[in-house]
N, C-alpha and C positions, 0 to 999 in steps of 0.2 A: 525378586525385588528389582525394579527398573534402575538402570544406571544412566540417568539423564545427565549428560555433560552440558556445560554452557554451549549454546549454539545448536542444541539438538533440534533438528528439523521436525521431529514428531510432535513437538509442543507448539509449533507455529500454527496460528489460525490464518488461513488464506481467505481473501474476499474476492469476489468477482468484480469486474469493472463497474457493473451496474450497482453493486452494493457499495463500492467506494464512492461512486457519484452520488448515491442517495445520502451516504454518511456526510459527505462534504457539501451537499446541496449545490452541486454543479452538474453539467451535462456529462454524458459518457465520453463525448468528444474531448472535453477538457481533460479528463483522466487519461485518455489515450495520448493526448499531446504531452502531458507530464511524463508518462512512461517513455514515449519515444524520444523526448528531450533529455532523458536521464535524470530528471528531477525526482521521480518517484520510482524506486526499484520494483521490478516485477519479475515473475517467472512465467515463461511461455509454456503453456500446456496445449499441445496440438495447435489449433488456430486461435486460441484465446489466451488471455493473460490472467494471472492471479497475483494479488498484491497482499503482502503480509500486513496484518492488522497493526503490528508494531511499527512498520514503515509508514503507514498512514498517520498514526499518532505522532511519530517523529517529524514527519513533513509538516503537519499542522502546528506543532510546537515551534518549529524553526521559521514558520511563515509569518508569525505575528510581527507587526511593526507599529511603532508609536506614531500616530498621525497628528499628535498634538504638538 
């Protein structure tokens, strides 16, 4: 029986920069900028980055603003 604790990394789904860009409908450069500015947490794997799906969801939730 698995003993999954809160914050267990094995349950995290990681996305590539290209997948995040497609999901957010922005360019890959925009995603790289968000990662390098610290606005979007990422894990470096070799020469590429992986972003947790939960972090993308959280970023999008906190980015909404009322234009009215």
